[in-house]
N, C-alpha and C positions, 0 to 999 in steps of 0.2 A: 447516410446516402446523399443528403443534400450537400454535405461538405465535399464528398467525393465528386459529385456532379459539378460543383462550383470549381474545384481545382482542375477538373478535366476541361471545362470550358475556357478557363484562363490559359491552360496549357495549349488547347487547340487554337485559340485566337492568336497566340504568340507564334505557334508553329507555322501559321499561314502568313506571318509578317516577318520580313527581314529585319525590321527595326528591333523587334522584341527577341529575336532568335538568341537562344542561349541564356536568357535572363530570367526565365521562370522555371528552369529545370532544377530539380532537387539534387544536383550533383555538381562537382567541380567541372570546369575551371571558372564558373561564374562567381567570382569573388569581388568584382568591382562593377555592380550594376549601373547602367546608364539611366539615372532617374529621370532625365529629361524625356525619355521615351515613354514613361508611364503617365497615363491620363487619370487614373483613379487610385485612391489609397489602398484598395484591396489588391491591386497589382503590386504595389510597393510592398505590402505585407508579405506576399509570396517570397520575395527576395530576402526580406528580414528573417522570415521563418527558416528559409533554407540555411542562411548563415548560422542561425540559432541552432539548427539541428547538426550542422557540421561541427560546431563547437562541442556539442554533446558527444559526438563520436570521437573527436580527437582528444578531448580533455576528460573523458569518462573516468570516474574513480571506482567504478564497479570492479573490484579486483580482490585478490585474496586477503588484503589487509583493509577491507572497507571499514571506514571510520565509524566508531560508535556515536560520534557527535552528529546530531541532526543537521546542524548548520553546514557541516561538511558533506552531507548527502546531496546538497544542492549543487548540481553540476554548474561549473562557471559559464557565465554568458559571454559570448564573444564581444570584445570591444567594437569589432566591425559591425555587429548586429545593432549595437546601441547607436553607433554613429550613423548608420543608414536609417535607423528608426527616426532619428532627429531630422534627417534630410526628407524623409517621407512627409513629415508634418509641416514643413516650411511653407508650402503653398496653401495650406488650409486655414480658413478663418473659422475658428471654433465658435465664434459668437453668432454665426449665421447658419452653420451646418445643422441639418436635421438628421438625426440618426435613429433609424429603427433598430430592432433588436440585433439583427445581424451586423449592421454597420457599427452599432455601439460595441459589439464584441471585438470587431477589427480595430476600431479607434482606441478602445480601452486597452487592448493588449500593447499597442505601440506607446500610448501615453504612459502606462505604468512601466514599460520597459525603459523609458528615458526619464523616469522619476518626475513626470508632470502630473502628480497625484491630484493637485488642486484643480487643474484644468479638467481632469477626468471627472471629478465629483461635480464641478460646475456644469459640465456637459450633461451628465446624468440627471442632475436636478432640473435642468431646463427641459429635458425630455419628459420627466415626470409631469411638469407643469403643462406640457403640450399634449399629453396622453389623451386620446379621444374617448377611451373607455377603460373599464377596469382591467381588461385583458392586456391592453398596451401598457398600462401602469405596472402591472405585475411582471410583464416581460422585462421592462426597464429595471425595475426593483431587483428582480432575481439575477439578471445578468450582471448588474453592478456589484451585488453582494458576492457572487461567485468569482468574479475577476479579482476583487479585493482579497478574498480568502485564498485563492490559488496563486496569487502573485509571489514572486521571489524577491525579497522576503515578504511574508504575509504582512498586509497593511492593517495592523491592528488599529492605529489612530484613524485611518480612513473608514474602517468598519464602524467605529464608535460615532464618527461624524455622520456617516450615512444613516445610522439608526435614528439619529436626532433629526436630520434633514427630512427624511422620508415621512416622518410623522406629521408634517405640516399639512399635507393634503392626502392623507392616507384613506383609501376606501374602507368602508365598514366591513365588507365581506372578508372573511378569513383573516381578520386583523390579529386574532390571538395566535394563529399559526405562524404568521409572518414574524411577530415579535418574539415568539419562542425560538424560531429558527435563527433569528439574528443573534439572540443571546447565546445560543449554542455555538454559532460561528465565532463570535467574539471570544467565548471561553476557550475554544479549541485553538484559535489564533494566539491567545495569551499563553497557552501551554507550550505551543511551538516556540514562542519567544522567551519562555522561562518566567513569565509574569504570573506567578501563581496566585497572588492576591486578587488580580483582576478576574482570573478564572473562578476563584471562590466567590467573588461578588456575583458573577453571572449565575452560578449554582444557587446561591442564596436568593437571588431575585426569582428564579424559577420556583424554588421551595415556597416563597411567600405567596406567589400567584396561585399555587395549587392549594395551599392551606387556607387561603382567603377565598376559595371557591371562585376565583376569577376565571380559571381555565375550565372549559367544557371538556370533561374527560370522555364524553361520548363521541366527540368529533374525531374522525379518522386522521385528519391532518394534525390536530393537536396531539393525538396519541403517538403519531410518528415522531414528532419533535420531542415529546416527553421521553420516548425511548432513547433518542439521541441525548437528551439531557441526562438520563440515567448513566449512559456511557461516559459523558463528561464528568458527572459527579464521582463515578467510579475512579477516574484518574485523579481528580482533584483531592479526593478523600482516601487515596490509596494507602497512605501510611496507617490510617486508622484500621484498615482491613488487615494490615500485616500483624497487628496486635492479636487479632483473633486467629490468624494462621499459625502464630507461634504456639497457640494452645492446641489446636487440632484442625484438620480439614473440615470436620463437621461444624466447628464453631465458625470457621470462615464462610461456609455456605450459609449459615444462619445470618451472618452479617450481610451477605449479598441479598438475602431475602428481605431483611429489614430495610435495606437501602432501596430495594425495588418498590416496597410498599409505600414509600414516601412519594413515588412518582406515578403510581398507577393503582387502580382498584382491580386490575386484571390478575388472574392467578400467576404466581411466580413461575410456575411450570411453563407458561407461554414463552418465557425467554429461552427455552431449550438449554438452560444452563446445565453443563455436564459436570460441574464441580461436585465431587463427592461420589461420582459413579465409579464402579470397579472397572479397571481396564481389563479387556479380554487378554488371554495369553496369545502372544503373537505367533504366527505361522509363516513359513517361507520354505520354498523348495531348495534354494541355493543360499548358502551362508558364507560370508567373508568377514574379515576383520582387519583393522589397522590399529595396533596397539602402540601408542606413543611410548617410547622408552623413557626410563628414569635415569638421570645422570648420577655421578658419584656423590653429589651433594643432596640427592633425594629430590631434585627438581624434575618435573615432567618436561619433556622436550618434544616438539613437533616432529612427526615422521610420516613417511609415505610408503611403508612396507606393507603390501596387501597380501594376506594369506587366506587360503580356503579354510573353513572351520566347520565343525559339526554343529547341528542344530542346538540351540540353547533355550533355556527357559527365560523368556523376556516378556514383560518387565522382570528384572531380577528381584526376587522377594527380599524384603528387609532393606532394600537400597532405594535411594532416590534416583528416578529414571527420567530420561528425556527421550521422547519419541519424535523423530524427525521424518515428516512425510515429504518425499520428493517424487511426485508423480509426473504428470505431464508438464508441470511448471518448470521442472529441472531436467527431466529425461532428455538426452540430446538427440532424440529422433527428430528429423526435420531440421537439425542444426548442424553446424560444421563440426567435424571431428576435432578433438582437443588440439589446439595449436596456440601459438603465441597470440592469436587473434580471438581466442575463444571467449574472452571476456566481452567482446562486442557481439559475437554471433550467438552466444548462448544466453539463456535467460538470466537477468540480473539476480533473480532470487537464488540461483546456485551460489554465486559469490557471497551474497549477503548472508544467507543462512549458514554457510560453511564458516564464515568469519565469526558469526555470533557463537556458533557451537564451539569453536576453538577457544574463544575467550572464556566461555563458560567452563570448559574443561580445565583450563589453566587456573581459574579461580577456585573451582570445586573439583579437585582431582578424583574424588570418589564417585563422581557423577557417572551413571551408566547410560551411555548414548546408544540408541538403536535407530538405524535408518531403514525406512520401509520404502521399497520400490517394487516395480513390476515390469515384466517384459512387454515389448510392443511389436516384436517381430522384425525390427530393423534398428539400426544404430547409425546416427550421424547422417541420416538421409541416404545411406548406402543400400546395397542390395540386401534382400531378406536374409536373416540369420536364424539358426535354430536357437531355442531358449538357453541351452547351456553355453553356447558361444556368446550370446548376448549378455548373459550373467557375468561372464569374465570381463567383457568390455565395460559393463555398468560398474562393477566393483572397482576396476582400475580407474574409471572416470571419476566416480564420486569419492571413494576412499583414497585413491592415489593421486589423481590430478588435483583435487580440491583438499587433499590431506585431512580428510575428516577423521577424527579420533573416535571411531565407532565400530560397532558390529552392524553389518548390513544383511537384512533378510529380504531376499528377492523372491517374489511370487511369480509363478509361471501363469500367464494369462490365457485362459481358454477363450476361444473365439469361433465364429462361423463366417462363411463368406456368402455374399449376396449371389443369387443365381444369375445366369445369363452371362453376357460378355464382361460385365463390370467386375465380378469376382472380388469386390471390395471386402476387406477384412473388417468385421464388427467385433470389438472386444466385449467380453462379459466382465462383470465386477469380480475382483479377486477377494479373498477372504477378509483381508484387513479393511477393504472398503465396505464390506457388509457389516463387519464388527463395529466400525465407527461411522455408521450411516447417519448419525445425528451431527456429525462433524464433516465439513467439506475436506476431504483427505487428498487434495491435490498438492498443495505446498504449505508447510506450517510446522508448528512445534506444540507438543503436549507435554506437561510435567505430571509425574506420578509419584505419590509419596511412598513411604516404607510399607504401608498396608495395601498398596496397589490401587489407591484411590486417586482419581484425577483432581489436581488442584489448580491447573491452568491449561487453557487451550486457546491457541491463537493460530488461525489458518488464514494466511494472506500471502500474497506474492511479494509484498514490499515491507518487510519488517523495519520499523523506524526506531530511532534511538529511544523514544519514550517507551516502546514496547520492550526493548531489550533491558532497559532499566527496571521495568516491572518484573521481568523474568528473574533478573539477578536479585532483586529484593525478596521475591517469593522464595527463591532457593536459599537465601541467607536465613530467612525466617524458619524454614523447615529444617535446615541443617542445625541451627541453633537449638531448636526444639529437641532434635535427636541427641545433641551433645549434653543436654540437661537430664535426659532420661537414663 
């Protein structure tokens, strides 16, 4: 709300000024702002952010061939935004400016945008020294850490330097939580950059602090970062886990339990880990499929021929299955109908997940893919449609437009309307949402083994390359196990 109010005030002040007119609107044709008219760096940032956003729209790579490489997931930053960011900073004397939390966020964004990392760290360190109390100190510490972590690319060196610098006058309160959090951030940044040894070192440091009873396991802050550390260790030690998955899903779950026990004295069940649970049989009122054809050389080829089908037993017994949940995160209600601009107007998760599923199907042709969706009563923000008509639109959108090689089970959503003039539609949960209530079933992927047991669940709107790599490794482990039996 504060950010919205801030942006509104900036917009309003410029709307009342002929000098500023057109320079803080988040739309074209404001491509060459007159920086002489700006009095404050936050006004400058509005223009830089606008150019930054325009670059995202024009150069977006969220499309059918979304890259599996994490570095390429980073949308390119406009050279104009970088140039104007430098102009913003020309009149500032960073040796004298005092930046509270909000000002540091603004200055930090621009400094990192133009690769003035040392100046940013210098400014943050001075703000720590000037902090009047522990709260101010924590605000500066957390803001700097977050900006370094979220920068493009991630500033791994800056995070390491910041961890050392901030220890010089660190308040005693919550010291363990801060240090644990920083080690987790450095480990995740190292994974993003492919520096596995650095990530392993951070995991090792966390292990030592736990085993040496340095960390208070009763502290809620410490427990939070230990959970994050567990997730980091899971990725760093992923290949060890694959050795157990090649044996059985049960052995893999025991591996996860042993790993958890190294981080926490809380019951493993508190993680709500679904690995090893039996998947329910899927239900749907409307069924469609898109079978990719096989060419004369026996190679599977992408296709977009959608046909109506009879209900099937899914997951397919004795086969390796992938369940793809495409609920509100990908359903095109409230979005534009499929056009050449759909990659901008529709959720990026649609393109991302469809690209991942197609790569998996090519690598593992025997993989059984099932897409689970539900009706919403409308499509593409258009007029209300009946469930059967919406099912046709949905299947052609997901299986056809995105060329998903899958069987699609569409549930008809029951609902009620609020009384009075509103008459707003309120949807009830469909069967698959109730069946998978321990998993957020908006957008994501679940892997199921030949015995119907879940061995991977990832529910998120932005699958990254590390996650896709883990999915491929897990599938390779399970398929190799089947080949040996």
